[in-house]
C-alpha positions in Angstrom: -17.9 67.3 53.3 -15.3 64.7 54.2 -17.0 61.4 53.7 -15.9 59.0 51.0 -18.8 56.6 50.3 -18.5 52.9 50.1 -20.0 52.9 46.7 -17.4 55.1 45.0 -13.7 54.4 45.0 -11.5 57.4 45.6 -9.7 56.6 42.4 -12.8 56.1 40.3 -14.0 59.7 40.4 -14.8 60.9 36.9 -15.6 57.6 35.3 -18.6 57.7 33.0 -19.3 54.0 33.4 -20.5 54.2 37.1 -24.1 53.6 38.0 -25.5 56.9 39.2 -28.5 55.1 40.9 -26.4 52.7 42.9 -23.8 55.3 43.8 -26.6 57.7 45.1 -27.9 54.9 47.2 -24.4 54.1 48.5 -23.6 57.7 49.2 -26.5 58.0 51.6 -24.8 55.3 53.7 -21.9 57.6 54.3 -19.5 54.9 55.2 -16.1 56.4 55.5 -12.9 54.9 54.0 -9.8 56.9 54.6 -7.6 56.9 51.5 -4.1 56.5 53.0 -2.7 53.9 50.6 -4.0 54.3 47.0 -1.6 52.0 45.3 -0.6 54.8 43.1 2.1 57.4 43.3 0.5 60.0 40.9 0.3 62.5 43.7 4.0 62.6 44.5 5.1 64.6 41.5 2.2 66.9 42.0 3.1 67.4 45.6 6.7 68.2 44.4 5.3 70.8 42.0 3.1 72.3 44.7 6.0 72.6 47.2 8.3 74.0 44.6 5.7 76.5 43.4 5.1 77.5 47.0 8.8 78.0 47.6 9.1 80.2 44.5 6.1 82.2 45.5 7.4 82.9 49.0 11.1 83.3 48.2 11.1 85.2 44.9 12.2 88.8 45.4 12.1 88.3 49.2 15.0 90.7 49.8 13.0 93.6 48.3 11.2 94.1 51.7 14.5 94.9 53.4 14.2 94.6 57.1 10.4 94.1 56.9 9.4 94.5 60.5 12.5 96.2 61.8 11.3 95.8 65.4 11.9 92.0 65.1 14.9 92.3 62.8 16.7 94.4 65.4 15.9 91.8 68.0 17.3 89.1 65.7 20.4 91.2 65.2 20.7 91.4 69.0 20.3 87.7 69.3 23.1 87.1 66.8 25.4 89.1 69.1 24.4 88.0 72.5 23.1 84.6 73.7 21.3 86.2 76.6 19.5 88.6 74.1 18.6 85.6 72.0 17.1 83.7 74.9 15.1 86.5 76.3 14.2 88.2 73.0 15.9 91.4 73.8 15.6 94.4 71.5 19.3 95.1 71.9 22.4 93.1 72.6 23.0 95.0 75.8 19.7 93.6 77.1 17.9 96.7 78.2 14.3 95.5 77.3 12.7 92.7 75.4 10.2 92.7 72.6 6.6 92.5 73.7 6.2 88.8 72.7 7.6 85.5 73.9 10.7 84.8 71.8 10.4 81.5 69.9 10.2 83.2 66.5 13.3 85.3 67.4 15.2 82.2 68.3 14.9 81.0 64.7 15.7 84.3 63.1 18.6 85.0 65.6 20.2 81.6 64.9 19.8 82.2 61.2 21.5 85.6 61.5 24.3 83.9 63.5 24.9 81.4 60.8 24.5 83.6 57.7 25.1 87.1 58.9 22.6 89.9 59.7 20.8 90.7 56.5 17.3 90.7 55.1 17.6 87.2 53.6 18.8 85.5 56.7 15.9 87.0 58.7 13.1 86.5 56.1 14.0 83.1 54.5 13.2 81.1 57.7 9.6 82.4 57.5 9.3 81.4 53.8 10.5 77.9 54.6 8.0 77.7 57.4 5.3 78.5 54.8 6.5 75.6 52.6 6.5 73.4 55.6 3.0 74.4 56.6 1.7 73.6 53.1 3.4 70.2 53.2 2.1 69.4 56.7 -1.5 70.5 55.7 -1.3 68.2 52.7 -0.1 65.3 54.9 -2.8 65.9 57.4 -5.7 66.1 55.0 -4.3 63.2 53.0 -4.6 60.9 56.0 -8.3 61.3 56.3 -9.4 62.2 52.8 -6.8 61.1 50.3 -4.0 62.8 48.3 -6.2 64.7 46.0 -7.9 66.5 48.9 -4.5 67.1 50.4 -3.2 68.7 47.3 -6.2 71.0 46.9 -5.9 72.0 50.6 -2.2 72.7 50.3 -2.8 74.8 47.2 -5.6 76.7 48.9 -3.3 77.5 51.8 -0.4 78.6 49.6 -2.7 80.9 47.6 -4.2 82.6 50.7 -3.1 86.3 50.6 -2.6 86.5 54.4 -0.4 83.4 54.2 1.7 84.9 51.4 2.0 88.1 53.5 3.1 86.4 56.7 5.4 83.8 55.1 7.3 86.6 53.4 7.5 88.7 56.6 9.2 88.3 60.0 6.4 88.4 62.4 5.8 85.5 64.8 2.7 84.4 62.9 4.7 82.2 60.4 6.0 80.0 63.2 2.7 80.0 65.0 0.9 78.6 61.9 3.5 76.0 61.2 3.3 74.7 64.8 -0.5 74.7 64.8 -0.7 72.7 61.6 1.9 70.3 63.1 -0.4 70.0 66.1 -3.4 69.2 63.9 -1.4 66.5 62.1 -0.5 64.9 65.4 -4.2 65.0 66.5 -5.2 63.2 63.3 -2.5 60.6 63.9 -3.7 60.2 67.5 -7.3 59.7 66.3 -6.4 56.7 64.2 -5.5 54.4 67.0 -6.2 56.5 70.2 -2.5 57.2 70.6 -1.6 59.1 73.7 1.9 59.7 72.3 0.7 61.4 69.2 -1.8 63.5 71.3 1.0 64.5 73.6 3.1 65.6 70.6 0.1 67.7 69.5 0.3 69.4 72.9 4.0 70.0 72.6 3.4 71.7 69.2 0.8 74.0 70.6 2.9 74.7 73.7 5.8 75.9 71.5 3.2 77.8 69.5 2.5 79.6 72.8 6.2 80.6 72.9 5.7 82.2 69.5 2.5 84.2 70.1 1.3 83.3 73.6 -2.5 82.7 74.2 -3.5 82.9 70.5 -1.9 79.4 70.1 -4.4 78.0 72.6 -7.4 78.9 70.5 -7.1 75.6 68.7 -7.2 73.5 71.9 -11.0 73.3 72.1 -11.2 71.9 68.6 -8.4 69.5 69.2 -9.9 68.2 72.4 -13.4 67.9 71.0 -12.3 65.9 68.0 -10.4 63.4 70.2 -13.0 63.3 73.0 -15.8 62.5 70.4 -14.0 60.1 68.0 -11.0 58.4 69.5 -11.5 54.6 69.4 -11.1 54.0 73.1 -13.3 54.2 76.2 -14.4 57.6 77.6 -12.2 57.2 80.7 -9.0 56.6 78.6 -10.0 59.5 76.3 -10.1 61.8 79.3 -6.8 60.5 80.6 -5.2 61.0 77.2 -6.5 64.6 77.0 -5.2 65.3 80.5 -1.7 64.0 79.6 -1.8 66.1 76.4 -2.7 69.2 78.4 0.2 68.5 80.7 2.5 68.2 77.7 1.2 71.6 76.4 1.8 73.2 79.8 5.3 71.8 80.0 6.2 72.8 76.5 5.1 76.4 77.2 5.8 76.6 80.9 9.5 75.7 81.1 10.3 79.1 79.6 8.0 80.9 81.9 9.6 79.2 84.9 13.1 80.1 83.8 12.2 83.8 83.4 10.3 83.8 86.7 13.3 82.3 88.6 15.9 84.4 86.8 16.9 87.4 89.0 15.3 90.4 87.5 18.4 92.5 87.9 20.4 90.3 85.6 17.9 90.0 82.7 16.2 92.6 80.4 13.0 94.3 81.4 9.9 92.5 80.0 8.7 94.8 77.3 4.9 95.3 77.1 4.4 94.9 80.8 4.1 97.6 83.5 5.6 95.5 86.3 8.5 93.7 84.6 6.4 90.5 84.5 6.1 87.9 81.8 2.9 86.8 83.4 1.4 90.3 83.1 2.4 90.4 79.4 0.8 87.0 78.7 -2.5 87.6 80.5 -2.8 91.4 80.3 -1.4 93.3 77.3 -1.1 90.2 75.0 -3.9 88.2 76.7 -7.3 89.1 77.9 -6.6 92.7 77.3 -6.8 91.8 73.6 -10.3 90.5 74.2 -11.6 93.3 76.4 -9.6 96.2 74.9 -8.3 97.1 78.4 -4.6 96.9 77.6 -2.5 99.0 80.0 0.3 100.8 78.1 -1.3 100.4 74.7 -1.9 103.5 72.6 -5.2 102.0 71.6 -6.1 100.6 75.0 -8.8 101.9 77.3 -10.9 103.2 74.4 -8.0 105.1 72.8 -7.8 104.9 69.1 -9.8 101.8 68.7 -9.2 98.8 66.4 -12.2 98.7 64.1 -15.8 97.6 64.5 -16.6 94.2 65.9 -19.2 91.6 64.8 -19.8 88.7 62.6 -19.0 90.7 59.5 -15.6 91.9 60.7 -13.7 89.4 58.6 -15.4 90.8 55.5 -14.6 94.4 56.4 -12.2 96.6 54.5 -9.2 95.8 56.8 -9.4 92.0 56.8 -11.3 90.8 53.8 -8.5 90.9 51.3 -6.3 88.6 53.4 -8.7 85.8 54.2 -12.4 86.2 53.2 -12.2 84.6 49.8 -13.0 81.0 50.8 -14.7 81.5 54.2 -18.3 81.1 52.8 -17.2 77.9 50.9 -15.5 76.6 54.1 -18.6 77.1 56.2 -20.7 75.4 53.5 -18.3 72.5 53.5 -18.5 72.2 57.3 -22.2 72.2 57.3 -22.5 69.7 54.4 -19.9 67.4 56.0 -21.7 67.4 59.4 -25.0 66.6 57.6 -23.5 63.7 55.6 -21.8 62.2 58.6 -24.7 62.6 61.0 -25.4 58.9 61.2 -21.9 57.5 61.1 -20.4 55.8 64.1 -18.8 57.8 66.9 -15.3 56.9 65.8 -15.9 58.1 62.2 -12.7 59.8 61.2 -14.4 62.1 58.7 -16.6 63.7 61.3 -13.6 63.9 63.6 -11.6 65.9 61.1 -14.6 68.1 60.6 -14.7 68.8 64.3 -11.0 69.5 64.3 -10.9 71.9 61.3 -14.4 73.4 61.9 -13.7 74.0 65.6 -10.4 75.7 64.8 -12.1 77.9 62.2 -15.1 78.8 64.3 -13.4 79.5 67.6 -10.6 81.6 66.1 -13.0 83.5 63.8 -15.3 84.4 66.6 -12.5 85.6 68.8 -11.1 87.7 66.0 -14.6 89.0 65.2 -15.4 90.2 68.7 -12.1 91.1 70.3 -12.0 94.7 71.4 -8.3 95.2 71.9 -5.4 95.4 69.5 -6.0 93.3 66.3 -4.3 93.6 62.9 -5.5 92.2 59.6 -2.5 89.8 59.3 -3.7 87.9 62.4 -6.2 86.2 60.1 -3.4 83.9 58.7 -4.3 81.6 61.6 -7.6 81.0 59.8 -6.0 79.9 56.6 -5.2 76.2 57.4 -8.7 75.2 58.5 -10.3 77.1 55.7 -8.0 75.4 53.2 -8.5 71.9 54.8 -12.3 72.2 54.7 -12.5 73.5 51.1 -10.0 71.0 49.8 -11.6 68.1 51.4 -15.1 69.0 50.4 -14.2 69.8 46.8 -12.7 66.4 46.3 -15.2 64.3 48.3 -18.3 66.0 46.8 -16.8 65.5 43.4 -16.5 61.7 44.1 -20.2 61.8 45.2 -21.4 63.8 42.3 -23.9 61.1 41.2 -25.8 62.1 44.4 -28.0 65.1 43.5 -27.5 66.6 47.0 -23.7 66.3 46.6 -23.7 67.8 43.1 -25.9 70.6 44.3 -23.6 71.4 47.2 -20.6 71.3 45.0 -22.2 73.5 42.4 -23.4 75.9 45.1 -20.0 76.1 46.7 -18.3 77.1 43.4 -21.1 79.7 42.7 -20.8 81.1 46.3 -17.0 81.4 46.0 -17.3 83.2 42.6 -19.8 85.6 44.1 -17.6 86.2 47.1 -14.6 87.0 44.9 -16.8 89.3 42.7 -17.9 91.2 45.8 -14.4 91.4 47.2 -12.6 92.4 44.0 -14.8 95.4 43.1 -13.6 97.5 40.2 -10.6 99.5 41.3 -8.0 96.8 40.8 -7.9 94.7 37.6 -11.5 95.7 36.8 -11.9 92.8 34.3 -11.2 90.2 36.9 -14.4 90.4 39.0 -16.9 89.9 36.2 -14.7 87.2 34.6 -14.6 85.3 37.9 -18.4 85.7 38.4 -19.3 84.5 34.8 -16.8 81.7 34.9 -18.0 80.6 38.3 -21.7 80.5 37.3 -20.8 78.5 34.2 -18.7 76.1 36.2 -21.5 75.7 38.8 -24.0 74.7 36.1 -21.6 72.3 34.6 -20.8 70.7 38.0 -24.5 70.2 38.7 -24.8 68.0 35.7 -21.2 66.5 35.8 -22.5 63.0 36.6 -24.2 62.9 33.2 -21.3 64.3 31.1 -18.6 62.3 29.3 -15.4 61.7 31.2 -13.6 64.4 29.2 -16.3 67.0 29.7 -16.7 66.2 33.4 -13.0 66.7 34.0 -13.0 69.9 31.9 -15.7 71.3 34.2 -13.7 70.2 37.2 -10.6 72.0 36.0 -12.7 75.2 35.3 -14.2 75.0 38.7 -10.8 74.7 40.4 -9.5 77.8 38.5 -12.6 79.7 39.5 -12.3 78.5 43.1 -8.8 79.9 43.5 -8.7 82.7 40.9 -9.7 85.5 43.2 -7.6 84.5 46.2 -4.8 83.5 43.8 -4.6 86.8 42.0 -4.6 88.7 45.2 -1.9 86.4 46.6 0.3 87.1 43.6 -0.2 90.8 44.1 0.7 90.4 47.8 3.9 88.5 47.0 5.0 91.1 44.4 4.6 94.0 46.8 7.2 95.0 49.3 6.0 95.2 52.9 7.5 97.0 55.9 6.5 98.4 59.2 4.5 96.9 62.1 1.2 96.5 60.3 1.6 95.0 56.8 -1.5 94.5 54.7 -2.2 91.9 51.9 -2.7 93.1 48.4 -1.2 95.3 45.7 0.9 98.3 46.6 -1.8 100.7 45.4 -4.4 98.9 47.5 -8.1 99.1 46.6 -11.0 100.2 48.7 -14.0 100.0 46.5 -14.8 96.3 46.9 -18.5 95.7 47.4 -17.8 94.3 50.9 -16.1 97.6 51.7 -12.9 96.7 49.9 -10.1 94.4 51.0 -6.7 95.2 52.1 -5.1 98.5 51.6 -1.6 99.5 50.8 1.0 96.8 51.3 3.6 98.9 53.0 3.8 100.1 56.6 2.9 103.4 58.2 4.9 106.5 57.4 7.9 107.6 59.4 8.4 110.4 61.7 8.3 110.8 65.5 4.5 111.0 65.9 2.1 108.0 65.9 3.7 106.9 62.6 7.0 106.3 64.2 5.3 103.9 66.6 4.6 101.5 63.7 7.4 102.0 61.2 11.1 102.5 61.0 13.3 105.0 59.2 16.9 104.2 58.7 19.3 107.0 59.6 21.5 108.8 57.0 25.2 108.1 56.5 26.4 110.9 58.8 24.3 109.9 61.7 25.2 106.2 61.2 28.9 107.1 61.2 28.4 109.1 64.4 26.7 106.2 66.1 29.4 103.8 65.0 32.3 106.0 66.2 33.6 104.8 69.6 30.5 102.6 70.0 32.5 99.8 71.7 33.2 102.2 74.6 29.6 102.4 75.6 27.0 99.9 76.7 24.5 101.6 74.4 25.7 103.8 71.6 22.4 105.7 71.9 19.0 105.8 73.4 15.7 106.9 71.9 12.0 106.7 72.7 10.0 103.9 70.9 11.3 100.5 69.9 10.8 101.0 66.1 12.9 104.2 66.2 15.6 102.4 68.1 15.5 99.5 65.7 16.4 101.7 62.7 19.4 103.2 64.4 20.6 99.8 65.7 20.3 98.0 62.4 22.2 100.8 60.6 25.0 101.1 63.2 25.2 97.5 64.3 25.6 98.7 67.9 23.0 98.4 70.8 20.5 101.2 71.0 18.2 101.4 74.1 14.5 101.6 73.3 13.2 103.9 76.0 9.7 103.0 77.0 9.6 99.9 74.8 7.3 99.5 71.8 4.6 102.0 72.7 6.9 104.3 74.7 4.7 103.6 77.7 6.7 100.8 79.5 8.2 102.1 82.8 11.8 101.2 81.7 14.1 102.8 82.3 12.8 105.1 85.0 14.2 108.6 85.0 16.5 107.7 88.0 17.8 104.6 86.2 18.4 106.5 83.0 20.3 109.3 84.9 22.4 106.6 86.6 23.3 105.0 83.2 24.3 108.5 81.9 26.3 109.2 85.1 28.2 105.9 84.6 29.0 106.8 80.9 27.0 103.9 79.5 24.9 105.8 76.9 26.6 108.1 74.4 23.7 109.8 72.6 20.0 110.5 73.0 18.2 110.8 69.7 15.0 112.6 68.8 12.8 115.0 70.8 10.9 112.3 72.6 7.2 112.0 72.6 4.0 113.0 74.3 1.8 110.3 75.8 -0.2 108.7 73.0 -2.7 107.0 75.3 -4.3 107.5 78.7 -2.6 104.5 80.4 0.9 103.3 81.0 4.0 105.0 82.3 5.2 108.5 81.3 8.8 107.6 82.2 9.9 108.0 78.6 8.4 111.5 78.4 10.2 112.4 81.7 13.5 111.2 80.3 13.1 113.1 77.0 12.2 116.3 78.9 15.2 115.9 81.3 17.6 115.3 78.4 16.3 118.3 76.5 16.6 120.6 79.5 20.1 119.3 80.4 22.1 118.8 77.2 22.8 120.9 74.1 21.0 119.7 71.0 22.4 119.4 67.5 21.0 118.1 64.3 22.5 115.4 62.2 20.7 114.1 59.0 17.6 115.8 60.2 17.6 114.0 63.6 18.0 115.9 66.9 21.1 114.5 68.7 22.1 115.0 72.4 25.6 114.1 73.4 25.1 112.7 76.9 28.9 112.6 77.5 29.3 116.4 76.9 29.8 118.5 80.0 27.8 121.7 80.5 
């Protein structure tokens, strides 16, 4: 609920001298008064505390995760050594093949590594700072429509979302994506105030650059952004449509300039586009990382075409064992807030800013949640961080605005019900295998707080605010505890999970999370998703005479190559890309590289095809090397010297 009634001042909430009857009558009028200028600065020190606390949460012990996702760390290392590698997002400084994403997040990490050296902190700190920036931007966005108190609660809810703590302490592209999408939402809210085409165009630019971080996922917010402006902008319908078309053009320009450069760049002088079967960025965008994620038909994916599968689909997916721990804690409360807000603003004018922000945040939440719930292709639990901003905004706004309207029995009932529902959700999620005292404590505290909130309008000022404080603790205790557990756990590999290192699987919804670390090492399926750094002897071997070769070594799978490259500091070719199923290099190309003395070693015994689609070029290369060169073992790794004569 985002309406502030004309009968209740945003600063008067909690006063025991108000007239409940007159306030109830005024609340039914649902006249909205955005609280931009309160005349007080009480919120500024609290905002400082919030941002400082968020920084500590996201930065403390950050280096313990090491390279985190070594796949992206190696690409950042490559970008620190080669401007071409930085621009294209190459896995290695010799520009053999790119990562399987557009490279905006790598630009940030690569530049940081250039400035501060290649180390865990220079790669991970930018993501943590993006988290602090996201909290601040969400506060600023919610404050413009619902006041500073709502902004503070929304910012705190975002900071204490486990999926957010996971991604803002990790080096996947999701951190930059969330920052840019929240920036886009802020621009839309500014655009709504005076029907500003400039602010709307800036929103398009933010989403366009979000596309360069994680491609089509960024566009999931566009329906919500467009709907909010189309419904509520204070200008004629024709101008609204023109403004939206201009914003769409700005989105396409912000995203499309990079696509145009890659398309026009001669393929022979740039790296192969990883994740595609035809060396095409367009195929990567609309196939493997696009509609293939929806249908499950992802050529080259080990899970594509009905391979290993990515979990059951349906409306309850976000509450399943894989995703619940990261995001589910406040989803029921957010949906209740959305429904309540739409009801209370049902008779307000078209340009009502409260309903507009409900359409913005609610549309973002519903569209993204439905896509995540039903997509049949590759999906990982940490994707749900994209749901954290709208959930936090809806909950923060509703909590404060319903509190201001607590003299209205409907508002107090909704506020009470929301706290009880959140406590029950936390109880069902927590189960009994991790901190067994916490689930019943949250449930009992939540029910007590819910009863107190229902009668808050009849309590003394001190008692009412005590109930409010208890309710806030209950509202955020489950998600907050799990967030602290996430932040105190080291994470590595390609698929990190929110929660404690031991994980817990007996939650009454099926159990959130799972172990915080990545998959195990090895050269089977585990090597696809994790990285093992080589021993000292192999590292020394790779570093010796590395400058004489374009690539000091080649190996199948990007994660395996990343470990060797990060340890040696020299380029290592990732044969077959991330999944080992990209058709680069072909056997003929690889043989030509070897004949020209460009690759020193081949590491490992290769792989067998893990899926039914994609190229088997990597397997052909591994078999040719094994049949042509003498194998030796260094630190437990099979090594072929490709410069040795027979």
